[in-house]
TORDONU-232805 format. One record per residue: residue in three letters; x, y, z of N, C-alpha, C in turn. Coordinates in steps of 0.02 Angstrom, whole numbers, plus 32768, in hexadecimal, padded with zeros to 4 digits. Example, Ala and Ser with C-alpha at 12.3 -4.5 7.8 and 13.67 -1.06 7.14 Angstrom:
BEGIN
ALA82947EE4818682677F1F818682947F5B8186 SER82827F90816282AC7FCB816582858002818A 
//
This chain:
BEGIN
MET80A07BAA81B180B67B8E817280ED7BBA8155 VAL81227B9B813D815B7BBF812181477BE180E1 GLY815C7C2080D8814E7C44809A810F7C6D809B ASP80E87C6880CF80AC7C9180D380BF7CDB80DD PRO80957D0A80C680A47D5180D380AB7D5E811D GLN80D77D8D812E80E37D9E817380C77DE38181 ILE80AE7DEC81BD80987E2E81D380CE7E498200 ASP80EA7E8381EE81207EA1821481027ECE824A ILE810B7EBB828980EF7EE382BF81247F0D82E1 LYS81617F0E82C481977F3782DF81887F8082D1 ASN81A87FAB82F681A07FF382EB81D0800882B3 THR81C07FF7827681EA8005823C81D980498220 LYS820D806F8211820480B281F481F980AB81A9 LEU81C180C6819281B180C3814B81C781048129 ARG81DB80FE80EA81F2813780C381B9816780B4 GLN81C881A880B8819781DB80A4818F81DA8059 MET815381E18040814781E37FF8813182297FE3 ASN814C82407FAB813A82807F8F810182777F5E VAL80C582917F6D808B82867F42809282A77EFE ASN80C182D47EF680CC82F67EB5810282D47E8C ALA8120829E7EA48155827B7E80813882597E42 ARG815E825B7E0C8148823B7DCE814581EF7DD4 SER816C81D37E02816F818A7E098133816E7E2F LEU810C819A7E4D80D281847E748099816E7E47 ILE807B81357E568044811A7E2E800381267E55 PRO7FD981577E3F7F9A81627E637F6481327E4B LEU7F39811F7E787EFD80FA7E647ECC812E7E4A ALA7EB181237E0F7E8681557DEF7E4A81667E1B GLY7E3E81A67E247E0381BD7E487E0A81B77E93 TYR7DD681D07EB57DD481CD7EFE7DB4818C7F15 LEU7DCA81747F4E7DAA813B7F6E7D7A81567FA2 MET7D3F81387FA57D0C814F7FD57CF281127FFC PRO7D008111803D7CE880D880657C9B80D48064 SER7C83809880617C3A808D80647C29806C80A7 TRP7BE9806380B27BD0804680F07BF0800280FF THR7BF97FD880CC7C157F9580D77C607F9680E5 ASP7C817FCF80DD7CC97FD580EB7CD77FE58134 LEU7CA37FF1815C7CAC800981A07CAD7FD081D3 ASP7CD27FDC820A7CD27FAD82427C9B7FC28273 ILE7C987FA282AB7C637FAF82DC7C657FF682F8 ASN7CA0801682F67CA8805B830F7C9E809082DA GLN7C85807B82A17C7880A982687CB780C58248 HIS7CF080A282517D2E80B382307D39808281F7 VAL7D5F809681C57D6F8068818E7D98802E81AA SER7D857FF281977DA57FB581AE7DEB7FAF8191 HIS7E187F9081B77E5D7F85819F7E5D7F5A8161 VAL7E2C7F2F81587E287F04811D7E1D7F2F80DF LYS7DF67F6480E57DEA7F9180AC7E2A7FB7809B TYR7E507FCB80CE7E907FEC80C07EBD7FBF8096 LEU7EBF7F7E80A87EE77F4E80807ECE7F4A8039 ASP7E8D7F4A80307E6F7F477FEE7E867F837FC4 TRP7E847FBF7FE17E997FFB7FBD7EE47FFA7FAE VAL7F0D7FDF7FDB7F557FD87FCE7F5F7FAA7F92 PHE7F3E7F727F917F477F427F5B7F2B7F5C7F19 GLN7EF67F837F1A7EDB7F9F7EDD7F0C7FCF7EBA SER7F387FEE7EE17F66801E7EC57FA37FFE7EA3 LEU7FAC7FBD7EAC7FE67F9B7E907FDE7F907E45 PRO80157F947E2080127F837DD880017F397DD1 ARG7FCD7F2A7DAE7FB37EE67DA87FE77EB57D8D SER800F7ECA7D5D80417E9D7D3F80747E867D73 ASP80877EB27DA280B77E9E7DD580977E6E7E08 VAL80597E787E1880367E4C7E47802D7E077E29 GLU801E7E047DE880137DC47DC780537D9A7DC2 LYS808D7DBA7DBE80CD7D977DB780EC7D857DFA ASN80D37DA37E3080F27D9B7E7280BF7D897EA6 GLU80D87D737EE080AB7D667F1880C37D8E7F54 LEU80947DA27F7D80A27DCA7FB880CD7DA27FE9 SER81067DC07FFE81307D9E802E812C7DBF8073 SER81237E01807581197E2280B680FF7E6980AB MET80E67E8780E180CC7ECB80DD80D57EED8120 ILE80DA7F2F811B80DC7F5A815680A67F8F814C LEU807A7F98817C80467FCA817780477FF681B5 GLU803F803681AB803D806681E27FFF809281D8 VAL7FCC808682007F8F80AF81FD7F9A80ED8227 ARG7F95812782087FA4816682297F6781878247 ARG7F2D817D82287EEE819882437EB481718225 GLU7E7A817882447E3E8155822E7E1B817D81F7 CYS7DF4815A81D17DC7817E81A37D82815E81A8 ARG7D51818281917D0B816E81987CE681738156 MET7CA8815A81567C7F815E811B7C7781A78108 GLY7C7B81B680C77C7481FA80AF7CB7821C80A2 ASP7CEE820080BE7D30821C80B07D468209806A ASN7D6A823680497D87822980087DD2821C8011 LEU7DEA81E67FF37E2F81D27FFC7E5081C67FB8 GLN7E9381CB7FB77EB981B97F7C7EED81867F90 SER7EF881557F657F2981207F717F6181267F3E PHE7F9F81237F567FDA81277F2B800980ED7F3B CYS802F80D87F09806580A97F1580A180BD7EEB GLU80DB80A77F01811980B77EDE8148807C7EE5 VAL816A806C7EAE819C80387EB181D580507EDD ALA81E780277F0E822080377F3A825E80187F1A ARG8286803F7EFA82C180267ED782FB801F7F08 SER83277FEF7EF983637FEA7F21839F7FE97EF3 ASP83C07FB17EEC83FD7FAD7EC283EB7FA37E79 GLY840C7FCA7E4E84087FBF7E0683C57FCD7DE8 PRO83BE7FBC7DA7837F7FC87D8483477F9D7DA0 LEU830A7FB47D9682D07F917DB282CC7F497D9A SER82DA7F3C7D5A82D57EF87D4083067EC97D64 GLN83427EE37D7583737EBB7D99835B7EB07DE1 PHE83417EE57E0083297EE17E4582F07EAE7E49 THR82C27EB07E1982897E837E19829E7E3A7E10 ALA82CB7E2E7DE282E17DEA7DD383067DCB7E0E LYS832E7DF27E3183567DD77E68832F7DD17EA9 ASN830E7E067EBE82F47E097F0282A97E107F07 GLY82867E117ED1823F7E207ED382357E6B7EC9 ILE81FE7E847EE181F07ECB7ED881CE7EE67F17 GLU81DC7F257F2781BF7F457F6181987F837F4B PHE81607F8F7F6B81387FCB7F5E812D7FF07F9F ASP813280327F9C811E805D7FD380D780747FC4 HIS80AF807B7FF98068808C7FF2805680C9801C LEU802780EF80038010812B80277FC58132801B LEU7F9F813A804F7F578148804B7F4C818C806B LEU7F3481BC80437F2B8200805A7EE28213805F HIS7ED1823A80927E8F825880997E8C82938069 GLU7E5182A880567E4A82E080287E6683218044 ASP7E6D832680867E8B836280A47ED8836080A4 GLY7EF4832A80887F3D832480837F5D82FD80BB SER7F3782ED80EF7F5482C781277F5D827E8114 THR7F8E825E81337F9D821881257F7181EB814F ILE7F4F81BD812C7F26818A814D7F52814C815A LEU7F78813781287F9F80FA812E7FDE81008104 ARG801580E5811E805280DB80F88063809180FD GLY8083807780C98095803180CC80C8801D8099 LYS80DD7FDF809E810C7FC1806E80F67F798064 THR80F57F63802580E87F1D801681257F027FF1 MET81397EC5800381717EA37FE481577E647FC0 TRP816B7E5D7F8281547E287F57818E7E007F3D LYS81857DBE7F3781BA7D937F1A819D7D6F7EDE ALA81CA7D5B7EB181B47D387E7481907CF77E86 ARG815D7CE77E5F81387CA97E6A81627C6D7E56 
//
């Protein structure tokens, strides 16, 4: 169906995110996988990773836009008992954010970190106006 979100399976290079940057939006508190978040191999399911990515988005932007595509790069597995933090950042391009949003939609970069500082997941979501 035309217009459905696309899954990018290309080997796309994602931008590194600085966790100390002021522009980074952290999800409050640590995320802790529970038993129902695990797959058959006792690893956190990819569906739960998506849930955490979406939880980190500013609600007002999600309500005004619809997902047009995403790129996800899982760097390592995590298990029940791990503590994680989820961050997102507006990926700006040309001009002020309001102009960028009105013309082309909005893009967010995502980062899911383990409590030891290692990267669990990096990603990008692209949204277009409804």
